[in-house]
N, C-alpha and C positions, 0 to 999 in steps of 0.2 A: 224881952227875951221872952222867947214863946215854948223853948224846949220840954216843957213840964207841961205843956198843953194834954188834956186828956178830951175822948174821943166827941164828948158831949158839949164841951167849951170850943171843939172845932167845929162844929156845927154852927153853934150858938152865934161864935164871935164872928162867923164869916158866912152866914146865909142874907144877912143884907148885900151882899154883892151880885144878888142877883135879881133880877125885876120879876114880878109875878108870871110872868108867860113863861120864861125860863123855869121859874120855881115847878109851875103845874106840869110843863113837860119832862122835867128831871125827876119828877114824881112817877109822873104813869111811866117812865123807863123803870124807875127802880121797881114798880109794882109787876111791870110785863116780865121780871128777870133780864131784864137786857145788862144789867151789871153780871158779866160772866164770869169775871174773876176777880179777885181784890186780894191785895198781900200786903203785910207790913215787913220792912225790913228797918230796922231800929227806928229812925224818925222820920222815914218817908214812907208812903204808902203808895201800890202802882194798881192800876185797875185796867180791864178792858171792858168797853161798854159797845154793845151791838147798836150802830144809828139805822136811821132807815137804809131802804136798800141793801138791810144786812150788811153794811160796812162797819167793821172794826175798828174804835179809835183806843189810843191809849193814852191813858191819863196820871198823871203823878203829881202827888201833892206833897210836898216836902216840908218840914217843920225844923225850922233853923232860927237865926235870929228874927226872920219873918215867916212869913208862909206863904208858901210859891205854889200855885196852880198851874198846870201845864195840860195840853188835850192837842194831840195833832188833828181835831178836826179844820175845816176851814174857818170855823167862827172867831172873829178878832175881839171876843169879851169872855166871860166866864159863862160856859155854858152847858146847856143840858145835860151833858156826859159827866162834868163835874160835880155837876148839883145832884146828878144821882147815885155818883162816888162817895159825896160826903153822907148821904141819907145811909148806903150799906157802910159807912164808918159807923156813924151815930149808932148805929143797931149792932154793933160790933162783928157785921159779917166780913170777915173777911181773914186772911189765915195767916199765922207767923211763919215768918222764913225761919226755917231750921238750917243751919249748916254746920 
């Protein structure tokens, strides 16, 4: 059960899902401030990442029994947008939703 995972563990436990090229591009996106928003609501992170040609993609990382990654970009595998979001989460650069 993953629900009690912290930001550092999330990054360390799942960075293996990304190949080196995706990691490099995702890190570049992160360093170029292309993660334009990142919010945490309970056990779910939501972010928006500006991709190529200024298209913005929506990313969700949901921590439950398993960790689920989704991005609405056309990529069919763990993408650079998700990796950039993981870097933001690891560095605790997100807002907590307050209702």
